[in-house]
ZASELO-946273 format. One line per field, with one value per residue (C-alpha): residue number from 1; residue in three letters; x, y, z. Coordinates in steps of 0.05 Angstrom, whole numbers. Example, Ala and Ser with C-alpha at 12.3 -4.5 7.8 and 13.67 -1.06 7.14 Angstrom:
<recs>
keza: c(1  2)
zado: c(ALA  SER)
c1: c(246  273)
c2: c(-90  -21)
c3: c(156  143)
</recs>
This chain:
<recs>
keza: c(1  2  3  4  5  6  7  8  9  10  11  12  13  14  15  16  17  18  19  20  21  22  23  24  25  26  27  28  29  30  31  32  33  34  35  36  37  38  39  40  41  42  43  44  45  46  47  48  49  50  51  52  53  54  55  56  57  58  59  60  61  62  63  64  65  66  67  68  69  70  71  72  73  74  75  76  77  78  79  80  81  82  83  84  85  86  87  88  89  90  91  92  93  94  95  96  97  98  99  100  101  102  103  104  105  106  107  108  109  110  111  112  113  114  115  116  117  118  119  120  121  122  123  124  125  126  127  128  129  130  131  132  133  134  135  136  137  138  139  140  141  142  143  144  145  146  147  148  149  150  151  152  153  154  155  156  157  158  159  160  161  162  163  164  165  166  167  168  169  170  171  172  173  174  175  176  177  178  179  180  181  182  183  184  185  186  187  188  189  190  191  192  193  194  195  196  197  198  199  200  201  202  203  204  205  206  207  208  209  210  211  212  213  214  215  216  217  218  219  220  221  222  223  224  225  226  227  228  229  230  231  232  233  234  235  236  237  238  239  240  241  242  243  244  245  246  247  248  249  250  251  252  253  254  255  256  257  258  259  260  261  262  263  264  265  266  267  268  269  270  271  272  273  274  275  276  277)
zado: c(MET  SER  SER  ILE  GLN  LYS  PHE  GLN  ASN  PRO  ARG  ALA  GLN  ILE  GLY  ALA  LEU  SER  LEU  LEU  CYS  ALA  LEU  SER  LEU  SER  THR  SER  ALA  GLN  ALA  GLN  SER  GLY  SER  SER  GLU  GLU  ASP  LEU  VAL  LYS  ALA  THR  ALA  ASN  PRO  VAL  ALA  ALA  MET  ILE  SER  LEU  PRO  LEU  GLN  SER  ASN  TRP  GLU  ARG  GLY  PHE  GLY  PRO  ASP  ASN  LYS  LEU  ARG  TYR  THR  LEU  ASN  VAL  GLN  PRO  VAL  ILE  PRO  VAL  LYS  LEU  ASN  ASP  ASP  TRP  ASN  LEU  VAL  THR  ARG  THR  ILE  VAL  PRO  VAL  VAL  HIS  MET  PRO  ALA  LEU  GLU  THR  GLY  GLN  SER  ASP  THR  TRP  GLY  ILE  SER  ASP  THR  THR  MET  SER  LEU  LEU  VAL  SER  PRO  SER  LYS  VAL  SER  ARG  MET  ILE  TRP  ALA  ALA  GLY  GLY  VAL  PHE  LEU  LEU  PRO  THR  ALA  SER  ALA  ASP  VAL  LEU  ALA  SER  LYS  LYS  PHE  GLY  LEU  GLY  PRO  SER  ALA  VAL  ALA  LEU  ILE  GLN  GLU  GLY  PRO  TRP  THR  TYR  GLY  GLY  LEU  ALA  ASN  HIS  ILE  TRP  SER  VAL  ALA  GLY  SER  ASP  SER  ARG  PRO  LYS  ILE  SER  GLN  THR  TYR  LEU  ASN  PRO  PHE  LEU  THR  TYR  ALA  PHE  GLY  GLY  GLY  TRP  SER  ALA  THR  MET  GLN  ALA  GLU  PHE  THR  GLN  ASN  TRP  GLU  ALA  GLU  SER  GLY  LYS  GLN  SER  THR  ALA  VAL  TRP  THR  PRO  VAL  VAL  SER  LYS  LEU  LEU  LYS  ILE  GLU  GLY  GLN  ALA  LEU  SER  VAL  GLY  VAL  GLY  TYR  ARG  HIS  TYR  SER  ASN  THR  PRO  ASN  GLY  SER  PRO  ASP  ASN  GLY  LEU  ARG  LEU  VAL  PHE  ASN  PHE  LEU  PHE  PRO  ARG)
c1: c(2374  2342  2379  2340  2354  2428  2423  2387  2442  2473  2545  2535  2512  2569  2620  2588  2589  2659  2679  2645  2684  2749  2739  2726  2784  2836  2816  2827  2901  2921  2956  2912  2952  2933  2859  2847  2801  2751  2752  2738  2678  2651  2659  2623  2564  2565  2534  2572  2639  2698  2725  2718  2684  2659  2598  2578  2510  2477  2406  2364  2290  2238  2165  2165  2121  2070  2126  2152  2222  2279  2302  2374  2398  2473  2475  2542  2548  2609  2616  2663  2678  2708  2736  2706  2743  2766  2694  2655  2654  2616  2596  2571  2530  2514  2471  2473  2430  2446  2383  2361  2288  2247  2189  2129  2079  2074  2105  2154  2232  2276  2311  2386  2402  2417  2362  2356  2412  2400  2457  2457  2501  2507  2543  2567  2609  2683  2691  2672  2613  2566  2511  2538  2494  2491  2440  2431  2396  2380  2376  2341  2373  2338  2393  2356  2374  2304  2233  2214  2270  2258  2220  2240  2238  2288  2277  2303  2290  2320  2361  2388  2427  2434  2468  2502  2562  2569  2614  2597  2530  2512  2439  2408  2373  2372  2312  2297  2241  2239  2196  2198  2212  2221  2216  2167  2095  2073  2103  2068  2094  2142  2131  2165  2190  2244  2264  2320  2331  2389  2420  2492  2530  2605  2623  2700  2745  2719  2649  2586  2511  2462  2387  2361  2291  2270  2203  2181  2116  2095  2045  2027  2002  1931  1904  1927  1987  2033  2074  2135  2169  2230  2271  2344  2388  2459  2525  2587  2662  2720  2779  2845  2868  2942  2928  2860  2804  2742  2676  2638  2563  2508  2434  2363  2310  2238  2182  2127  2089  2089  2039  2028  2046  2115  2172  2165  2235  2309  2381  2435  2510  2553  2628  2646  2718  2746  2796  2816  2855)
c2: c(3387  3320  3263  3272  3347  3331  3284  3336  3389  3399  3402  3338  3303  3330  3309  3238  3233  3251  3206  3147  3159  3171  3105  3065  3093  3093  3024  3000  3022  2950  2921  2913  2858  2785  2798  2775  2812  2755  2756  2829  2826  2771  2814  2871  2826  2803  2851  2817  2805  2802  2867  2939  2982  3052  3054  3123  3112  3171  3166  3215  3203  3237  3253  3296  3357  3393  3399  3325  3349  3308  3283  3269  3223  3208  3148  3140  3068  3047  2970  2949  2875  2861  2796  2772  2705  2648  2630  2693  2764  2825  2865  2937  2966  3039  3082  3159  3192  3265  3289  3343  3344  3387  3429  3381  3441  3508  3562  3516  3513  3459  3426  3402  3358  3294  3245  3189  3140  3063  3018  2942  2900  2829  2769  2722  2655  2668  2600  2600  2553  2546  2587  2653  2685  2738  2758  2811  2877  2941  3010  3073  3140  3203  3246  3286  3356  3380  3363  3341  3290  3265  3209  3237  3164  3116  3047  2977  2905  2844  2838  2781  2766  2700  2688  2633  2645  2594  2603  2674  2675  2708  2705  2716  2773  2821  2834  2870  2900  2964  2984  3056  3051  3121  3192  3246  3232  3281  3233  3167  3103  3060  2988  2975  2912  2918  2860  2865  2804  2809  2770  2785  2754  2763  2766  2766  2824  2860  2868  2847  2855  2859  2857  2877  2893  2931  2919  2964  2950  3007  2967  3033  3068  3071  3017  3020  3064  3013  2983  3008  2964  2984  2949  2964  2937  2956  2945  2950  2952  2940  2987  2996  3070  3074  3012  3032  2984  3016  2988  3038  3021  3050  3031  3049  3049  3032  3039  2991  3011  3073  3095  3165  3153  3179  3174  3145  3124  3145  3134  3106  3116  3080  3089  3033  3039  2970  2954  2881  2857)
c3: c(1399  1383  1349  1287  1284  1290  1232  1192  1202  1133  1160  1200  1135  1093  1147  1153  1078  1073  1132  1093  1030  1070  1106  1042  1009  1066  1088  1014  1011  994  934  874  837  840  818  747  700  707  783  784  733  778  840  811  801  871  921  981  950  998  968  982  929  915  871  850  815  781  760  718  719  678  696  761  771  724  672  672  696  710  781  794  845  859  906  942  959  997  1006  1060  1083  1150  1168  1234  1235  1191  1180  1173  1142  1159  1098  1105  1049  1057  1008  1017  963  939  905  860  864  816  840  843  845  806  853  890  882  862  921  924  987  1020  1027  1083  1090  1087  1117  1114  1161  1133  1156  1104  1103  1082  1050  974  959  902  936  962  1014  1071  1122  1172  1186  1147  1182  1158  1184  1173  1147  1097  1092  1064  1084  1011  1015  1085  1121  1188  1213  1242  1212  1216  1190  1163  1102  1059  994  958  889  848  802  748  690  658  695  762  784  849  889  951  994  1057  1095  1137  1195  1226  1301  1318  1292  1277  1291  1234  1179  1160  1192  1148  1131  1062  1026  974  928  876  831  782  725  700  639  630  559  567  556  616  585  622  617  676  681  746  773  833  869  924  966  1012  1060  1093  1029  1008  963  892  911  944  891  849  796  753  705  690  637  644  601  638  623  669  661  694  697  724  766  791  777  754  725  684  668  627  630  615  670  655  705  694  757  801  854  822  750  754  741  670  652  663  651  699  698  746  765  811  840  859  915  914  972)
</recs>
């Protein structure tokens, strides 16, 4: 059995997803006291904060198939920082999408399954400064359980994050580029750039508002079908439920550009479980 076939085995995917969640939660069995509400709100706005978190991001997007149906994506996104030494941290950011894809053509069936996994390994200075940054690599793993959700490619490339936090403001961005390096010859090559600028304002009382954009450029696609742009304003509230810190966010997604005219718009709901040290 090839390595790609092993990744596409549903039992292997469910086991890998369970292991990721278990690792995130078990590694985070640390005291949650000592972190103020303001610190936690700032940490949720920082993609490479030195704090374990487990965001569960649900997205409903309209405009798929002949009947403009909804696509649902649950992104399981554990973020786990590891202290390398007194000067450097390694931050792992993993995205495992669980997708319900409606039928794209008449006569097809809807599809439930896991899509491909993206994992970033970023090195960041442990000392606090005005500019927070991290740099490293991003990896695409062909973990999809169904062909319609799969690239059937292994990929890798550079990734970086930079941001500034001043008073109630957080502003910065994340960027990466993925090239396919192995996989099925029957699938298109991958050369894709992803840019994610963001701006967050903390109002106090655990409330914050974020505007983020996501720009994707598929350099292998035909001319006129390369670019995707989506804008997502999100309002979030930090809660503590029996000592567990949790950020809940709700947002609207507007696509200003898509290769095939879909999706049109959507909604986002995020439950971000926080585990400060």
